[in-house]
SENULO-596800 format. One record per atom (N, C-alpha, C): x, y, z; residue in one letter. Coordinates in steps of 0.02 Angstrom, whole numbers, plus 50000, padded with zeros to 5 digits. Each point is the difference from the previous one (the first is absolute). Layout:
N
XYZA ...
% end
This chain:
294
544145462254202X 499895003650044X 499144998350066X 499955000050032X 499424999150023X 499405004849989X 499635001249955X 499395003049976X 499755002850060X 499664995350052X 499525002150049X 500584998650048X 499905004950037X 500514998650078X 499564995450048X 500534995750012X 499494995050042X 500515001350079X 499274997650055X 500344998150058X 500724997550012X 500305001250047X 500824997050010X 499784994550056X 500254993949966X 499974992250038X 500784998650014X 499984996550052X 500594997050022X 500514998149947X 500445002249992X 500404997849956X 500345005549937X 499345005050009X 500265005649948X 500505004950009X 500255003549965X 500535004450001X 499465006550023X 500345008350002X 499755006450023X 499715000949914X 500484998449960X 499915002749937X 499694994849939X 500054994050032X 499874994449959X 499404994250030X 499784996249955X 499814993750006X 500054994349995X 500274995250046X 500334994749989X 499514996149967X 500564995549935X 499394996449957X 499934992150025X 499485000550030X 499804992550004X 499854994449968X 499735001449949X 499964993049941X 500625001749957X 500524995850042X 500674998649933X 500224992850012X 500054998149924X 500324994449990X 500654996950034X 500274995050007X 500614998050044X 500415001849996X 500265000149927X 500545002049967X 500205008349999X 499525003750010X 500015006050024X 500225003050077X 499404995450031X 500324999150066X 500524996150027X 500404999149956X 500724996150034X 500495002849955X 500075007149955X 500125000549944X 500575005650057X 499785003950055X 500535004350059X 500164993550040X 499894995149990X 500374996750032X 500644997249992X 500124997549931X 500784997549953X 500305006949990X 499375004849966X 500375005749957X 499785007050058X 500095000850072X 499895004950027X 500155008250000X 500325000849922X 500285008550007X 499735001849930X 499735004650003X 499615001849949X 500495001949918X 500785001950007X 500424999149968X 500064993149958X 499924995050055X 500114994349963X 499564996549967X 499375004649997X 499474999849944X 499945004049948X 500285001249976X 500195007549944X 499794995349932X 499445004149974X 499954998949928X 499975007749953X 500515001049961X 499955004549937X 499584999349956X 499675005449997X 499515001049910X 500205004549968X 499834999449941X 500455006949965X 499505001949924X 499705005349994X 499515002549955X 500185003549959X 500254998649920X 499975008249959X 499345003249993X 499715005950028X 499635002749984X 500005007049949X 499484998049938X 499965005449946X 499815006250042X 500245004349977X 499825008350034X 499515002249938X 500074999849972X 499455003949937X 499285001850048X 499464993950015X 499555002450015X 500005003850069X 500554999250034X 500135005250055X 500145006449993X 500355001649965X 500325006649958X 499575003849994X 499404995549954X 499435004649966X 499535002050052X 499954996450067X 499604999550053X 500095004550055X 500895000350000X 500195005150035X 500115007149994X 500135002449927X 499935005849955X 499155001750010X 499354996149982X 499535001750027X 499805003450060X 500274996850042X 499915002150063X 500165006050023X 500685002349970X 500415007550022X 499715003049946X 499564999749952X 499875003949947X 499535004950046X 499764999750049X 499595005250034X 500615002850082X 500634997849982X 500435003950015X 499975000550075X 499974994550021X 499985000750092X 500715001350030X 499985002850069X 500675004050033X 500434994650011X 499904993149987X 500524993750006X 499834997049935X 500444997049963X 499854996349946X 499924991950030X 499484996849946X 499944993749997X 500704995949981X 500224993750014X 500524998649982X 499874993850002X 500534995249963X 499794993549973X 500134996650081X 500435003050037X 499934996750067X 499324999950048X 499565004349981X 499425002050016X 499324995649987X 500184998649932X 499584993449958X 500244992250049X 500674997650006X 500454996150005X 499604997950068X 499965005250034X 499804997150069X 499525000750023X 499505004049942X 499274998550017X 499684995049972X 500444994849947X 499844993349984X 500204996750051X 500564998750031X 499984996650047X 499754998550044X 499625007250028X 499625000750060X 499044996449974X 500025000449943X 499394996649979X 500064994149976X 500624998150002X 500124992349978X 500274996250062X 499825004050039X 500254995650089X 499204998850029X 499665004649983X 499255001050027X 499854994349965X 499775000749914X 499904993949979X 500284990750034X 500495002549985X 500564992650010X 500154998850104X 499555000350026X 500085000350085X 500654996150039X 500054993749959X 500594996750027X 500805002449999X 500065004949956X 500425002949979X 500295006450057X 499484998950058X 499995006450049X 500204994750069X 500224993750002X 500014996550035X 500824999950044X 500044997150040X 500665001250035X 500374993450037X 500514996250018X 500084998050049X 500315001550062X 499815000850061X 500665001750057X 499584996450056X 500444997550045X 499954997650065X 499714991749976X 500374999349922X 499934995349985X 499144995649978X 499815005249991X 499394999349971X 499535005749947X 499694997249951X 499645004249960X 499575005450015X 499955005549972X 499665004950029X 499725003049923X 499305002150005X 499675004849955X 500205007450036X 500295003349969X 499975008650018X 499025003649992X 500075002650033X 499315005050004X 499945006649948X 500525000049990X 500135006149970X 500455000049954X 500145005249945X 500444999449925X 500415007550009X 500534997050019X 500485004349984X 500745000749973X 500055005449953X 500525002749967X 500515003750033X 500564995550005X 500465006250029X 500885001549932X 500085006850014X 500465001449932X 500725003950053X 500424999349964X 500545005350015X 500125004149947X 499995007050031X 500045005349963X 500425007050007X 500345001949959X 500645003050015X 499705007650011X 500485004950049X 499815006050007X 500105004649976X 500624996449957X 500405005049969X 500444996249944X 499915001949908X 500134994049978X 500935003450009X 500454998150019X 500665002050039X 500294991850020X 500665001449970X 500424994250043X 500004999650093X 499895006350035X 499895002050051X 499264999950035X 499634999949944X 499194999550027X 499764993050029X 499445004250059X 499884991350032X 499465000349969X 499944992050037X 499294994549983X 499625002150072X 499394999049963X 499594998650053X 499304995949978X 499694996750067X 499544994849980X 499365001149991X 499434998449954X 499385002650005X 499594991950014X 499375000450020X 499624995050039X 499405002949966X 499494995949949X 499455001649973X 499594995749998X 499665000150041X 499214995350008X 499585003149951X 499674991449984X 499705002549914X 499244994950028X 499355001249965X 499764995150035X 499325000149911X 499574996750023X 499474996249937X 499555008249945X 500225003950039X 499555008049995X 500915003849954X 500344996250002X 500735006149979X 500294997949935X 499675006149947X 500305003649933X 500565000049999X 499984999049937X 500925006849971X 500215006550029X 499265003650009X 499795005350002X 500235002650083X 499614994650032X 500215001150080X 500604997550020X 500284993349963X 500814999250006X 500385004550001X 499745003649930X 500615005049968X 500065007650052X 499425002150034X 500005005150033X 500174996750069X 499874995850033X 500234995250067X 500725002650002X 500314997049939X 500744998549967X 500335008350021X 499715004149959X 500575003649978X 500095005050061X 499205001050062X 499845003750056X 500854996350038X 500074992849995X 500384998150044X 500725001249981X 500255001349941X 500504999349970X 500245009050030X 499435004449971X 499955006650009X 500305003350082X 499664995550042X 500115000050086X 500604998850012X 500434993849996X 500774999350008X 500465003549963X 499865001549947X 500545005349952X 500095006450041X 499415002550031X 500135004850054X 500455000150039X 500515004249983X 500424999950068X 499855000250068X 500594994850032X 499514999150087X 499624993550001X 499424999449926X 499754992550032X 500234996349967X 499744994250049X 500364994049975X 499524994750012X 499954994949984X 499494992150013X 500194999550084X 499634995150002X 499684997450083X 500554994050001X 500184995149955X 500524995749981X 500855002850015X 499985003149976X 500805005649998X 499965004150063X 499625001450037X 499965003150060X 500384994050044X 499454994750009X 500294993550035X 500704997749998X 500014999049940X 500724998050002X 500685004750012X 499775005549997X 500385006050025X 500154998750080X 499544998750037X 500084997350046X 500604993950035X 499714995549947X 500424994550018X 500664996749970X 500265004449937X 500575002249992X 500365003350032X 499855004350058X 500335002750056X 500274997150067X 499674994349994X 500284992850054X 500694997449974X 500374998450065X 500724997649997X 499724991449955X 500594997749943X 499614993349976X 499844995450038X 500374997850055X 499784994750058X 499145000249996X 500045007350035X 499324998049996X 499555000849962X 500225002049941X 499605000449934X 499764992849987X 500654994850027X 499664992349954X 499654999150049X 500075000150071X 499284999050048X 499375001349993X 499835007149988X 499325001549952X 499824996849941X 500485001949971X 500034991749918X 499664996950034X 500174992850036X 499624994550020X 499285000850041X 500205005650044X 499325001750025X 499315002149943X 500175002949963X 499435001749941X 499824995049966X 500544995049983X 499734993449962X 499674996950050X 500164999650061X 499614993850043X 499215003950000X 500075006550025X 499405003850003X 499574998949930X 500415000549941X 499614999949933X 499744991649972X 500144995450043X 499914993849986X 499254998150043X 499985003750061X 499434998850049X 499715007949981X 499945002149951X 499455006949992X 500125005250072X 500325001150007X 500105003050066X 500395007849979X 500045001549967X 500585005049981X 499565005750007X 500315006350024X 499595005450038X 499875002349909X 499445002550016X 499525002349916X 500295005849974X 500245002850049X 500295008749987X 500774997049948X 500244995250031X 500764999149965X 499844997149914X 499544997849989X 499844996249908X 499495002549990X 499605006550031X 499375002849965X 500005001349923X 500605001449972X 500275003149931X 500534994949988X 500324994350021X 500794998049964X 499624996949939X 500345001249951X 499694999149935X 500174990549991X 500534996250060X 499864992049972X 499344998050033X 499745003950051X 499344999650012X 499354998949961X 500325001549940X 499495001449931X 499844996349942X 499464997949982X 499684994549962X 500705000549944X 500335006249978X 500315001349930X 500335004350006X 500834997249984X 500525005550006X 500125003049924X 499985004649988X 499835002149929X 500615005049989X 500464998149956X 500615004549969X 500195002349942X 499975006149988X 499745001849927X 500925002649982X 500254994649971X 500855004049976X 499915000449937X 499385000549952X 500095004549960X 500005005250015X 499765003950048X 500055008550025X 500745001649982X 500374995350001X 500835001150038X 500394997949923X 499554997549941X 500304998149938X 500524990850021X 499644997950034X 500334992950009X 499304994649975X 500244992949973X 499504996050006X 499804996250057X 499594996649984X 499524995150044X 500674994750022X 499834997250062X 500394993050009X 500064997650062X 499984994150016X 499864997250073X 500175005250029X 499554999350042X 499855001650092X 499974996450052X 500574998150038X 499714993750077X 499445003950043X 499894996750013X 499504999050058X 500135001550077X 499704999250056X 500565004950052X 499534994250054X 500514997250046X 499714995250058X 499375002850059X 500335008149991X 499535005550052X 499225000349978X 499605001450032X 499655001749986X 499224995649973X 499715001349956X 499404995949955X 499985001449931X 500395002749958X 500105000649925X 500214995049960X 499374996949962X 500034993349954X 500425002849930X 499815006449985X 500075001749936X 500425005649980X 500534999649972X 500345005549969X 499925001749942X 499855005949955X 500075001349950X 500375004649991X 500534999049936X 500375005249976X 499645003649910X 500095007349987X 499835000449947X 500585003749970X 500234997649931X 500515001449955X 499805005949951X 500615003049980X 500075005349959X 499504997349923X 499665007349978X 499624999849936X 500814997249957X 499704997249935X 500664997049957X 499665000249918X 500344997449953X 499774998049959X 500064991449990X 499604997849955X 500204990749999X 499454999349938X 500434992949975X 499685000449945X 499464993350016X 499415001249979X 499364995050047X 499634998049924X 499714995250007X 499544996049936X 499215002250033X 499765005549926X 499185000850007X 499574994850015X 499285001449983X 499504994750000X 500104996749926X 500235003249961X 500114998049915X 500424996249990X 500404999650055X 500734995049983X 500635006149969X 499925005450000X 500415002249966X 500465004250070X 500645000949987X 500365002350044X 500125007150012X 499915006450048X 499995005049995X 500505002450073X 500055007149977X 500665002450058X 499365004350057X 499824999150049X 499625001150071X 500505001350041X 499745004850053X 500015004350058X 499704993150058X 500474996250039X 499784997450051X 500405000950082X 499714998050030X 500414999550062X 500004992350044X 500334997450028X 500174995650052X 499784999650069X 499554996050020X 499615001350065X 500244991550027X 500345003450047X 500354990950052X 499705000950051X 499874994350021X 499354998650064X 500484993850031X 500384999450074X 500144995250046X 499325000050040X 499904992950029X 499594998850040X 500104993950027X 499604996250057X 500034997450057X 499494993649965X 500394996249951X 499544994449978X 499764996350034X 499815000250092X 499784996250038X 499255000649996X 499895008349971X 499545002850021X 499224996149939X 500274996349965X 499654998649945X 500354994849959X 499464997349938X 500424997549968X 500075002149934X 500264998549959X 500175001449919X 499515002149945X 499664994150011X 499165004349964X 499735005950033X 500105000850072X 499675005150004X 500275006249982X 500784999250008X 500525005049967X 500055002549923X 499704994549972X 499945001149940X 499475003849965X 499244999350043X 499515004049971X 499925005350016X 500395001350075X 500155007050041X 500525004849947X 500664995849971X 500195005649956X 499595000849915X 499524995049995X 499465002549943X 499625004650011X 499865001850059X 499415004450015X 500585005950009X 500474999750019X 500535007250007X 499955002249935X 500264996849949X 500064999149935X 499565004049948X 499414997050020X 499305003849990X 499875007949998X 499915000150075X 500035006150025X 500595005149979X 500614999149980X 500585002949982X 499855003449937X 499654993749959X 499745001249926X 499375003749987X 499584999150055X 499585006349987X 499545001750072X 500705006249994X 500025003750060X 499545005150011X 499295002849971X 499735001850025X 499444995550036X 499984994650011X 499864998150051X 500145000850080X 500555004449988X 500225001450073X 499485005950028X 499585002649952X 499725005449997X 499354998950059X 500054994250001X 499274993550022X 500484999050105X 499615000050055X 500175000050037X 500344991849987X 500374998850077X 500464991849978X 499664994450003X 499205001650046X 499764994750015X 499454995049912X 499985006349974X 499654996349934X 500464995849957X 499664993949978X 500184994649981X 500315001749922X 500494995449980X 500325002649947X 500084992449944X 499544999149949X 499954993449961X 500694998049974X 500544995650009X 500664998849982X 500094992949967X 499284998049994X 500154991149997X 500045000749926X 
% end
């Protein structure tokens, strides 16, 4: 993420700065592998949740109106990780590499947990001042709003308009939208809360008792990272003393566009995320606070 907003230059997008110092391999990649889905890489991590559980229990001891959950911890940890590892906030568009101006997390939320319960989309900006408390409050406010009868997110409102068109017209609209996206001339009103324009699209499958798995990226938009949180389950692990014991864990799966950075950068990013999740009290501090994880 660009920590200091820069003046727009020729070649920049409205929401991102063109990466001008780039090696030939990353400049040539979109020529031979132009699609985001052509460049997917999937990383899976098993997260020991013992310390997260103790942290969440401590946060909830004061009986807040909206309880803190594992999801809040993981979402805040991802936001902090991306702030400190800014290449994770890059994307390719129009065959060029860009650095996004801000961190945005997006989610889907069920309005009601039932077979017929509608889904809504949530768009959550974060910055260097974000803490788990500010993220928790913002997210709870947005979820409460969309779960009230008659309320709907902006992106769903836009889709409701498009799906009323005949199929032949909708196909033309699709081609026009992709053309405008390529040249960054899409009307802001159409995409201002589009989850596929977010830094990370995060899915909490654990909340519906499913395990984490690979999830594809999408050619539409600028989303380069898709995270899936699995359900808690027991697993035999080896502790620091080399002894086997049964612990509660969950699987975190991340699919990313491998063009935005290299394997070494991803490895250090995952180490940082792991350090934060095993020391969740770090999230009480603003995202801009550095973490020693080497």
